[in-house]
Legacy VTK file of the C-alpha trace (Angstrom):
# vtk DataFile Version 3.0
C-alpha trace
ASCII
DATASET POLYDATA
POINTS 351 float
-51.270 21.290 -82.346
-51.047 17.030 -81.044
-54.028 15.802 -79.568
-51.605 15.461 -77.010
-51.424 19.152 -76.481
-55.071 19.696 -76.913
-55.717 17.284 -74.056
-54.400 20.375 -71.984
-55.622 23.522 -71.182
-55.602 26.806 -72.382
-58.087 28.678 -70.141
-58.424 31.090 -67.202
-59.687 27.738 -64.950
-57.926 25.188 -63.128
-57.973 21.867 -64.127
-61.033 19.814 -63.239
-59.345 16.211 -63.858
-63.142 14.308 -62.909
-62.373 10.616 -61.001
-63.260 7.442 -63.187
-66.179 5.683 -62.772
-65.496 2.253 -60.850
-65.091 -0.614 -62.358
-68.376 -2.039 -62.615
-70.207 1.385 -64.135
-67.744 1.011 -67.264
-69.221 -2.088 -68.205
-72.497 -0.725 -67.671
-71.060 2.568 -69.601
-70.222 0.076 -72.690
-72.954 -2.178 -72.972
-75.123 0.762 -72.435
-73.202 2.911 -75.381
-73.227 0.482 -77.754
-77.178 -0.398 -77.627
-77.462 3.146 -78.109
-75.484 3.309 -80.683
-77.219 0.555 -82.709
-80.857 1.853 -82.026
-80.401 4.567 -82.976
-78.905 3.873 -86.032
-81.049 1.210 -87.041
-84.151 3.308 -86.390
-82.547 6.161 -88.871
-81.831 3.324 -91.637
-85.840 2.357 -91.152
-87.190 6.307 -91.220
-84.703 6.657 -94.745
-85.802 3.464 -95.915
-89.481 3.777 -95.122
-90.306 7.104 -94.772
-90.344 9.116 -98.800
-88.501 11.927 -98.480
-89.677 15.198 -98.702
-89.651 17.214 -102.200
-88.542 20.341 -100.943
-85.247 18.881 -99.424
-81.584 19.607 -101.691
-80.090 16.879 -102.965
-77.007 17.231 -101.541
-73.160 16.903 -103.339
-70.725 14.307 -101.329
-67.411 15.303 -100.964
-64.720 13.402 -99.394
-61.099 15.282 -98.624
-58.179 13.466 -98.557
-57.181 15.309 -94.994
-60.359 12.386 -93.907
-60.356 9.686 -96.575
-63.038 7.925 -94.008
-65.796 10.952 -93.549
-68.202 12.576 -95.813
-69.106 15.743 -96.346
-72.665 16.418 -98.015
-72.756 19.498 -99.863
-76.334 21.980 -100.325
-76.112 24.047 -102.893
-78.625 26.610 -104.455
-79.557 26.816 -107.165
-76.834 27.701 -110.056
-74.445 27.578 -107.248
-70.339 27.473 -108.785
-70.858 30.563 -110.600
-70.093 33.069 -108.318
-68.527 33.176 -104.802
-71.345 32.353 -102.277
-71.414 32.154 -98.199
-70.954 28.657 -96.745
-72.251 27.386 -93.164
-70.896 24.239 -92.207
-73.137 22.145 -90.315
-71.716 19.789 -87.416
-74.680 17.224 -86.907
-75.590 16.008 -83.513
-76.090 12.220 -81.709
-73.722 11.926 -78.981
-71.135 12.534 -80.033
-71.382 8.326 -80.781
-73.832 8.276 -83.817
-75.483 9.498 -86.706
-74.443 11.633 -89.785
-74.496 15.069 -91.768
-77.818 13.517 -93.252
-79.408 14.159 -89.726
-79.381 17.760 -90.710
-80.298 17.964 -94.107
-83.673 19.976 -93.511
-82.228 23.276 -91.815
-79.274 22.489 -94.157
-81.715 22.135 -97.866
-83.608 25.389 -95.853
-80.829 27.355 -94.960
-79.750 26.686 -98.638
-82.251 27.414 -100.775
-84.003 30.389 -99.393
-80.224 32.102 -98.373
-78.290 31.336 -101.469
-76.174 29.724 -98.996
-73.615 26.583 -99.646
-73.936 24.768 -96.525
-71.703 21.601 -95.903
-73.208 19.460 -93.589
-69.654 18.150 -91.939
-68.969 14.228 -90.018
-66.449 13.428 -87.407
-64.884 10.336 -86.070
-67.474 8.864 -83.045
-66.914 7.729 -79.798
-66.631 5.745 -77.417
-63.664 4.945 -80.753
-62.809 8.185 -81.239
-62.888 10.336 -78.325
-62.247 14.190 -77.765
-60.171 15.811 -78.815
-60.032 13.549 -82.147
-63.807 15.136 -83.325
-63.064 18.553 -83.252
-59.824 17.892 -84.741
-61.890 16.102 -87.623
-64.351 19.058 -87.557
-60.706 21.544 -88.284
-59.331 19.669 -90.556
-63.075 19.093 -92.353
-63.684 23.242 -92.558
-59.634 23.649 -93.807
-59.969 20.992 -96.428
-63.399 22.660 -97.884
-62.012 26.328 -97.656
-59.294 25.840 -99.709
-61.828 24.206 -102.382
-61.805 26.146 -104.876
-64.169 23.849 -107.055
-66.959 25.653 -105.076
-66.487 28.683 -105.139
-66.716 30.042 -101.324
-66.209 33.360 -101.124
-64.113 32.879 -98.139
-64.575 36.426 -96.202
-68.693 34.926 -95.215
-67.579 31.872 -93.343
-70.290 30.743 -90.259
-70.404 27.122 -88.772
-72.554 25.919 -85.588
-74.170 22.248 -84.877
-76.769 20.865 -82.670
-76.507 19.650 -79.615
-73.047 17.685 -79.743
-72.363 18.959 -82.748
-72.788 22.786 -81.321
-70.108 21.832 -78.841
-67.653 20.390 -81.723
-69.208 23.593 -83.935
-67.554 26.538 -80.682
-64.330 23.817 -80.049
-63.628 24.240 -84.167
-63.289 26.999 -84.232
-60.797 28.338 -81.436
-57.941 25.814 -83.294
-55.220 27.525 -85.128
-56.196 26.315 -88.365
-59.828 28.167 -88.184
-59.050 30.921 -85.781
-60.419 34.511 -87.567
-61.806 31.898 -90.215
-64.915 31.539 -88.687
-67.046 35.258 -88.470
-70.179 33.528 -86.871
-71.424 30.519 -84.511
-74.343 29.006 -84.470
-75.732 26.550 -81.379
-78.847 24.250 -81.410
-79.021 22.778 -77.402
-75.803 22.562 -77.007
-73.494 20.737 -74.733
-70.912 23.436 -73.399
-70.327 22.678 -69.967
-68.677 19.181 -69.207
-67.349 19.838 -65.692
-71.113 20.045 -64.352
-72.308 17.299 -63.431
-75.390 16.259 -64.511
-77.869 16.773 -61.318
-76.648 20.000 -61.052
-77.892 20.398 -64.924
-81.002 18.749 -63.779
-81.554 20.606 -60.740
-82.129 24.244 -62.561
-84.906 22.495 -65.565
-88.622 23.107 -64.742
-89.962 20.069 -62.662
-93.354 20.336 -63.316
-92.409 19.119 -66.515
-91.160 15.704 -65.937
-88.022 13.796 -66.766
-85.287 15.408 -68.561
-85.098 13.434 -72.530
-80.841 13.533 -71.477
-80.958 12.131 -68.304
-80.318 8.749 -69.178
-78.029 8.993 -71.497
-75.914 11.816 -69.733
-73.521 9.751 -68.139
-72.229 7.190 -70.840
-72.316 9.331 -73.624
-69.999 10.975 -71.405
-67.251 8.222 -70.408
-67.704 7.512 -74.538
-66.082 11.310 -74.755
-63.985 12.364 -72.566
-61.067 9.951 -72.012
-59.436 9.391 -68.285
-57.302 12.754 -67.138
-58.786 15.309 -69.178
-59.243 18.770 -68.352
-62.812 19.408 -68.311
-61.843 22.999 -68.049
-60.247 23.182 -71.120
-62.481 25.342 -73.326
-61.657 22.840 -76.377
-64.074 20.158 -74.059
-66.230 22.761 -72.240
-66.421 25.678 -74.921
-69.084 27.812 -72.824
-65.445 28.170 -70.765
-63.572 29.521 -74.056
-62.326 32.937 -73.482
-64.288 35.935 -75.244
-61.651 36.765 -78.050
-60.812 32.774 -79.735
-64.709 33.308 -80.568
-66.480 34.733 -83.683
-68.016 38.073 -83.125
-71.290 36.852 -83.919
-72.532 34.310 -81.903
-76.200 32.958 -81.800
-77.241 30.084 -79.165
-80.215 28.472 -78.677
-82.015 26.482 -75.927
-85.018 24.250 -75.288
-87.359 25.666 -72.017
-87.280 22.423 -70.580
-83.717 20.870 -71.542
-81.435 20.878 -68.432
-78.762 22.317 -71.301
-80.381 25.287 -71.896
-78.489 27.555 -68.430
-75.158 26.646 -69.338
-76.453 28.439 -73.334
-78.079 31.091 -72.153
-75.157 31.141 -69.337
-72.311 31.666 -72.377
-74.579 34.287 -74.404
-74.849 36.145 -70.993
-70.613 35.717 -70.261
-70.128 37.167 -74.067
-72.035 40.169 -74.191
-70.917 43.394 -74.698
-72.262 45.656 -71.962
-72.219 48.776 -73.728
-74.790 47.714 -76.093
-78.566 47.886 -76.665
-80.539 44.656 -75.520
-83.224 44.195 -78.039
-86.300 41.510 -78.746
-86.325 39.381 -81.164
-89.287 39.860 -83.404
-91.035 37.531 -84.407
-91.281 35.370 -81.031
-92.343 36.305 -77.485
-91.309 38.711 -75.594
-88.821 37.509 -72.784
-88.010 34.904 -74.499
-84.589 36.031 -76.682
-82.373 38.865 -77.445
-80.246 40.826 -79.105
-77.023 42.717 -77.740
-73.954 43.663 -80.118
-73.543 40.781 -81.909
-75.288 38.461 -79.780
-78.502 36.576 -79.901
-79.943 34.152 -77.289
-83.231 32.201 -78.060
-84.883 29.976 -76.164
-87.814 28.066 -77.568
-90.996 28.029 -75.043
-92.124 24.101 -73.655
-89.817 22.365 -75.831
-87.203 19.529 -75.519
-83.985 19.025 -76.178
-83.742 18.297 -79.898
-87.436 19.379 -80.822
-86.140 20.884 -83.998
-85.423 16.833 -84.898
-87.980 14.705 -83.258
-91.494 14.936 -84.026
-93.741 15.153 -81.240
-97.841 12.839 -81.237
-100.224 14.539 -82.557
-101.128 15.752 -85.240
-101.840 19.138 -84.455
-99.129 19.400 -81.953
-96.247 18.067 -84.603
-97.922 20.906 -87.167
-96.926 23.169 -84.952
-93.591 22.132 -84.110
-92.662 22.151 -87.542
-93.765 25.763 -87.970
-91.825 26.898 -84.752
-89.139 25.119 -86.656
-89.415 26.250 -89.643
-89.254 30.199 -88.063
-86.241 29.079 -86.131
-84.270 27.974 -89.534
-85.678 31.059 -91.140
-83.839 33.477 -88.327
-80.943 32.294 -88.103
-80.970 32.133 -91.835
-81.739 35.888 -91.791
-78.958 36.622 -89.106
-76.135 35.063 -91.248
-77.621 37.277 -93.696
-78.804 40.294 -92.530
-76.371 40.405 -89.048
-73.107 38.004 -89.931
-71.980 38.688 -93.575
-73.467 42.050 -93.956
-70.772 43.135 -90.770
-68.527 41.393 -92.776
-69.523 44.020 -95.701
-68.333 46.556 -93.366
-65.068 46.129 -93.050
LINES 1 352
351 0 1 2 3 4 5 6 7 8 9 10 11 12 13 14 15 16 17 18 19 20 21 22 23 24 25 26 27 28 29 30 31 32 33 34 35 36 37 38 39 40 41 42 43 44 45 46 47 48 49 50 51 52 53 54 55 56 57 58 59 60 61 62 63 64 65 66 67 68 69 70 71 72 73 74 75 76 77 78 79 80 81 82 83 84 85 86 87 88 89 90 91 92 93 94 95 96 97 98 99 100 101 102 103 104 105 106 107 108 109 110 111 112 113 114 115 116 117 118 119 120 121 122 123 124 125 126 127 128 129 130 131 132 133 134 135 136 137 138 139 140 141 142 143 144 145 146 147 148 149 150 151 152 153 154 155 156 157 158 159 160 161 162 163 164 165 166 167 168 169 170 171 172 173 174 175 176 177 178 179 180 181 182 183 184 185 186 187 188 189 190 191 192 193 194 195 196 197 198 199 200 201 202 203 204 205 206 207 208 209 210 211 212 213 214 215 216 217 218 219 220 221 222 223 224 225 226 227 228 229 230 231 232 233 234 235 236 237 238 239 240 241 242 243 244 245 246 247 248 249 250 251 252 253 254 255 256 257 258 259 260 261 262 263 264 265 266 267 268 269 270 271 272 273 274 275 276 277 278 279 280 281 282 283 284 285 286 287 288 289 290 291 292 293 294 295 296 297 298 299 300 301 302 303 304 305 306 307 308 309 310 311 312 313 314 315 316 317 318 319 320 321 322 323 324 325 326 327 328 329 330 331 332 333 334 335 336 337 338 339 340 341 342 343 344 345 346 347 348 349 350
């Protein structure tokens, strides 16, 4: 499928094309996005250079596939993997479509591989503003397809899931809709992901709690949107706004995680509510506070109470606060792993 055709909407909604910003704002956004890229890249580099790598993290195996020779994937495997077919989970990192790399999610990838005997592949994609929509969506789909065809990894193709953090979740929910992957992905996970690119920043901010101060995304959302979304793109296109995707093009099993103080929380919950089977019984999630999450049919929704965007990756000030955050994140990651094992993979065995 060509990039041009991907720009065209495949939804039941009328096309929604936003007006380009005035020239002075384009200049401001240009400076802002490149400054953002430089600051985050330098920060990540310094952290990796000066902070010791936790000993519990697995050492991934780099893989590069000819379909995208400039993009490197990292393969995290449990001890002895390759001896028997194993399930696979594809992780798409966040960074506003503009920054970061597959190493950003190494804590999650290591835990999932080690605790649940899963091959975890952290994939990369070309970054904005040089590579706008739909290029990163195509990158993810092409690499996932290449990995699934890689016989050296001994993947159980009947047990495949993918997901991502923030912008990576947007890309995962978009890529699985493409013909090359449709029907091959059996579970989807989205951590605090932007799923509705039609909705204005002001509308998103209006729905978050007012007493918790400024949203972390408020200062960067507009220039990151400008850097990723090309002029003339239909914002109702479900490949750009996956929250608008038809239910039948997404996997039966979807796990959506929001953060209570994040402006993106509502759109994730909105998608979860739309995807549920109304005939299925809604149940609380064991291990979390009542009212903070539920499971209904194949859909799971969880809201991290008192947390902000990127809470899984950004440390908190104060030893006790950081200890509590790290514990909550570890428990969340283990719930996702248990969901994959006990629901997604188990459901595949019954089919």
